[in-house]
Chimera marker file (.cmm) of the C-alpha trace (Angstrom):
<marker_set name="trace">
<marker id="1" x="88.453" y="115.228" z="92.132" r="1" g="1" b="0" radius="0.5"/>
<marker id="2" x="91.293" y="113.869" z="89.804" r="1" g="1" b="0" radius="0.5"/>
<marker id="3" x="94.472" y="116.289" z="89.181" r="1" g="1" b="0" radius="0.5"/>
<marker id="4" x="96.488" y="115.366" z="86.023" r="1" g="1" b="0" radius="0.5"/>
<marker id="5" x="98.861" y="117.991" z="86.662" r="1" g="1" b="0" radius="0.5"/>
<marker id="6" x="102.445" y="117.074" z="87.957" r="1" g="1" b="0" radius="0.5"/>
<marker id="7" x="104.840" y="119.047" z="89.959" r="1" g="1" b="0" radius="0.5"/>
<marker id="8" x="108.222" y="119.144" z="88.744" r="1" g="1" b="0" radius="0.5"/>
<marker id="9" x="110.502" y="118.973" z="92.410" r="1" g="1" b="0" radius="0.5"/>
<marker id="10" x="113.341" y="116.569" z="93.511" r="1" g="1" b="0" radius="0.5"/>
<marker id="11" x="111.507" y="113.781" z="95.650" r="1" g="1" b="0" radius="0.5"/>
<marker id="12" x="113.480" y="113.152" z="98.970" r="1" g="1" b="0" radius="0.5"/>
<marker id="13" x="115.242" y="109.797" z="98.711" r="1" g="1" b="0" radius="0.5"/>
<marker id="14" x="114.584" y="109.360" z="102.641" r="1" g="1" b="0" radius="0.5"/>
<marker id="15" x="112.066" y="110.651" z="104.807" r="1" g="1" b="0" radius="0.5"/>
<marker id="16" x="108.887" y="110.487" z="106.369" r="1" g="1" b="0" radius="0.5"/>
<marker id="17" x="105.548" y="110.990" z="104.475" r="1" g="1" b="0" radius="0.5"/>
<marker id="18" x="104.643" y="114.292" z="106.597" r="1" g="1" b="0" radius="0.5"/>
<marker id="19" x="108.274" y="115.867" z="105.831" r="1" g="1" b="0" radius="0.5"/>
<marker id="20" x="107.792" y="115.093" z="101.872" r="1" g="1" b="0" radius="0.5"/>
<marker id="21" x="104.813" y="116.395" z="101.817" r="1" g="1" b="0" radius="0.5"/>
<marker id="22" x="105.732" y="119.575" z="103.105" r="1" g="1" b="0" radius="0.5"/>
<marker id="23" x="108.723" y="119.635" z="100.899" r="1" g="1" b="0" radius="0.5"/>
<marker id="24" x="106.007" y="118.972" z="97.870" r="1" g="1" b="0" radius="0.5"/>
<marker id="25" x="103.541" y="121.366" z="99.129" r="1" g="1" b="0" radius="0.5"/>
<marker id="26" x="106.012" y="124.273" z="98.832" r="1" g="1" b="0" radius="0.5"/>
<marker id="27" x="106.961" y="123.002" z="94.718" r="1" g="1" b="0" radius="0.5"/>
<marker id="28" x="103.298" y="122.953" z="93.963" r="1" g="1" b="0" radius="0.5"/>
<marker id="29" x="102.500" y="126.729" z="95.421" r="1" g="1" b="0" radius="0.5"/>
<marker id="30" x="105.694" y="127.806" z="93.815" r="1" g="1" b="0" radius="0.5"/>
<marker id="31" x="104.047" y="126.340" z="90.552" r="1" g="1" b="0" radius="0.5"/>
<marker id="32" x="100.716" y="127.933" z="90.908" r="1" g="1" b="0" radius="0.5"/>
<marker id="33" x="98.816" y="124.896" z="91.963" r="1" g="1" b="0" radius="0.5"/>
<marker id="34" x="95.408" y="126.179" z="93.340" r="1" g="1" b="0" radius="0.5"/>
<marker id="35" x="94.465" y="125.665" z="97.253" r="1" g="1" b="0" radius="0.5"/>
<marker id="36" x="91.780" y="123.119" z="96.366" r="1" g="1" b="0" radius="0.5"/>
<marker id="37" x="94.531" y="120.734" z="94.383" r="1" g="1" b="0" radius="0.5"/>
<marker id="38" x="97.144" y="121.108" z="97.142" r="1" g="1" b="0" radius="0.5"/>
<marker id="39" x="94.777" y="120.071" z="100.128" r="1" g="1" b="0" radius="0.5"/>
<marker id="40" x="93.473" y="117.342" z="97.859" r="1" g="1" b="0" radius="0.5"/>
<marker id="41" x="96.577" y="115.701" z="97.541" r="1" g="1" b="0" radius="0.5"/>
<marker id="42" x="97.340" y="116.605" z="101.469" r="1" g="1" b="0" radius="0.5"/>
<marker id="43" x="94.158" y="114.581" z="102.055" r="1" g="1" b="0" radius="0.5"/>
<marker id="44" x="95.319" y="111.644" z="100.207" r="1" g="1" b="0" radius="0.5"/>
<marker id="45" x="98.960" y="111.318" z="101.764" r="1" g="1" b="0" radius="0.5"/>
<marker id="46" x="97.414" y="111.731" z="105.512" r="1" g="1" b="0" radius="0.5"/>
<marker id="47" x="94.738" y="108.934" z="104.482" r="1" g="1" b="0" radius="0.5"/>
<marker id="48" x="97.431" y="106.627" z="103.099" r="1" g="1" b="0" radius="0.5"/>
<marker id="49" x="97.569" y="103.375" z="105.215" r="1" g="1" b="0" radius="0.5"/>
<marker id="50" x="101.603" y="103.851" z="105.488" r="1" g="1" b="0" radius="0.5"/>
<marker id="51" x="104.632" y="105.905" z="104.437" r="1" g="1" b="0" radius="0.5"/>
<marker id="52" x="105.268" y="103.193" z="101.177" r="1" g="1" b="0" radius="0.5"/>
<marker id="53" x="101.468" y="104.535" z="100.142" r="1" g="1" b="0" radius="0.5"/>
<marker id="54" x="101.907" y="107.878" z="100.768" r="1" g="1" b="0" radius="0.5"/>
<marker id="55" x="105.180" y="107.967" z="98.718" r="1" g="1" b="0" radius="0.5"/>
<marker id="56" x="103.186" y="106.202" z="95.755" r="1" g="1" b="0" radius="0.5"/>
<marker id="57" x="100.557" y="109.102" z="95.940" r="1" g="1" b="0" radius="0.5"/>
<marker id="58" x="102.913" y="111.603" z="95.715" r="1" g="1" b="0" radius="0.5"/>
<marker id="59" x="105.228" y="110.163" z="93.063" r="1" g="1" b="0" radius="0.5"/>
<marker id="60" x="101.513" y="109.881" z="90.930" r="1" g="1" b="0" radius="0.5"/>
<marker id="61" x="102.089" y="113.841" z="91.151" r="1" g="1" b="0" radius="0.5"/>
<marker id="62" x="105.640" y="114.240" z="90.460" r="1" g="1" b="0" radius="0.5"/>
<marker id="63" x="107.684" y="114.535" z="87.050" r="1" g="1" b="0" radius="0.5"/>
<link id1="1" id2="2" r="1" g="1" b="0" radius="0.2"/>
<link id1="2" id2="3" r="1" g="1" b="0" radius="0.2"/>
<link id1="3" id2="4" r="1" g="1" b="0" radius="0.2"/>
<link id1="4" id2="5" r="1" g="1" b="0" radius="0.2"/>
<link id1="5" id2="6" r="1" g="1" b="0" radius="0.2"/>
<link id1="6" id2="7" r="1" g="1" b="0" radius="0.2"/>
<link id1="7" id2="8" r="1" g="1" b="0" radius="0.2"/>
<link id1="8" id2="9" r="1" g="1" b="0" radius="0.2"/>
<link id1="9" id2="10" r="1" g="1" b="0" radius="0.2"/>
<link id1="10" id2="11" r="1" g="1" b="0" radius="0.2"/>
<link id1="11" id2="12" r="1" g="1" b="0" radius="0.2"/>
<link id1="12" id2="13" r="1" g="1" b="0" radius="0.2"/>
<link id1="13" id2="14" r="1" g="1" b="0" radius="0.2"/>
<link id1="14" id2="15" r="1" g="1" b="0" radius="0.2"/>
<link id1="15" id2="16" r="1" g="1" b="0" radius="0.2"/>
<link id1="16" id2="17" r="1" g="1" b="0" radius="0.2"/>
<link id1="17" id2="18" r="1" g="1" b="0" radius="0.2"/>
<link id1="18" id2="19" r="1" g="1" b="0" radius="0.2"/>
<link id1="19" id2="20" r="1" g="1" b="0" radius="0.2"/>
<link id1="20" id2="21" r="1" g="1" b="0" radius="0.2"/>
<link id1="21" id2="22" r="1" g="1" b="0" radius="0.2"/>
<link id1="22" id2="23" r="1" g="1" b="0" radius="0.2"/>
<link id1="23" id2="24" r="1" g="1" b="0" radius="0.2"/>
<link id1="24" id2="25" r="1" g="1" b="0" radius="0.2"/>
<link id1="25" id2="26" r="1" g="1" b="0" radius="0.2"/>
<link id1="26" id2="27" r="1" g="1" b="0" radius="0.2"/>
<link id1="27" id2="28" r="1" g="1" b="0" radius="0.2"/>
<link id1="28" id2="29" r="1" g="1" b="0" radius="0.2"/>
<link id1="29" id2="30" r="1" g="1" b="0" radius="0.2"/>
<link id1="30" id2="31" r="1" g="1" b="0" radius="0.2"/>
<link id1="31" id2="32" r="1" g="1" b="0" radius="0.2"/>
<link id1="32" id2="33" r="1" g="1" b="0" radius="0.2"/>
<link id1="33" id2="34" r="1" g="1" b="0" radius="0.2"/>
<link id1="34" id2="35" r="1" g="1" b="0" radius="0.2"/>
<link id1="35" id2="36" r="1" g="1" b="0" radius="0.2"/>
<link id1="36" id2="37" r="1" g="1" b="0" radius="0.2"/>
<link id1="37" id2="38" r="1" g="1" b="0" radius="0.2"/>
<link id1="38" id2="39" r="1" g="1" b="0" radius="0.2"/>
<link id1="39" id2="40" r="1" g="1" b="0" radius="0.2"/>
<link id1="40" id2="41" r="1" g="1" b="0" radius="0.2"/>
<link id1="41" id2="42" r="1" g="1" b="0" radius="0.2"/>
<link id1="42" id2="43" r="1" g="1" b="0" radius="0.2"/>
<link id1="43" id2="44" r="1" g="1" b="0" radius="0.2"/>
<link id1="44" id2="45" r="1" g="1" b="0" radius="0.2"/>
<link id1="45" id2="46" r="1" g="1" b="0" radius="0.2"/>
<link id1="46" id2="47" r="1" g="1" b="0" radius="0.2"/>
<link id1="47" id2="48" r="1" g="1" b="0" radius="0.2"/>
<link id1="48" id2="49" r="1" g="1" b="0" radius="0.2"/>
<link id1="49" id2="50" r="1" g="1" b="0" radius="0.2"/>
<link id1="50" id2="51" r="1" g="1" b="0" radius="0.2"/>
<link id1="51" id2="52" r="1" g="1" b="0" radius="0.2"/>
<link id1="52" id2="53" r="1" g="1" b="0" radius="0.2"/>
<link id1="53" id2="54" r="1" g="1" b="0" radius="0.2"/>
<link id1="54" id2="55" r="1" g="1" b="0" radius="0.2"/>
<link id1="55" id2="56" r="1" g="1" b="0" radius="0.2"/>
<link id1="56" id2="57" r="1" g="1" b="0" radius="0.2"/>
<link id1="57" id2="58" r="1" g="1" b="0" radius="0.2"/>
<link id1="58" id2="59" r="1" g="1" b="0" radius="0.2"/>
<link id1="59" id2="60" r="1" g="1" b="0" radius="0.2"/>
<link id1="60" id2="61" r="1" g="1" b="0" radius="0.2"/>
<link id1="61" id2="62" r="1" g="1" b="0" radius="0.2"/>
<link id1="62" id2="63" r="1" g="1" b="0" radius="0.2"/>
</marker_set>
């Protein structure tokens, strides 16, 4: 599954991946992303090898 949608939100400047992911999920829900789309991003972020990789994944889904 490849999601081409982008979330409009303020990307936190300092945080860990899970705090940032929580903010991302809230923004995605507010912008009517489906549960499947949000879960796909969550899975990618959780499986990332480190915070830096997780942040890159989240930036890819951000405007």
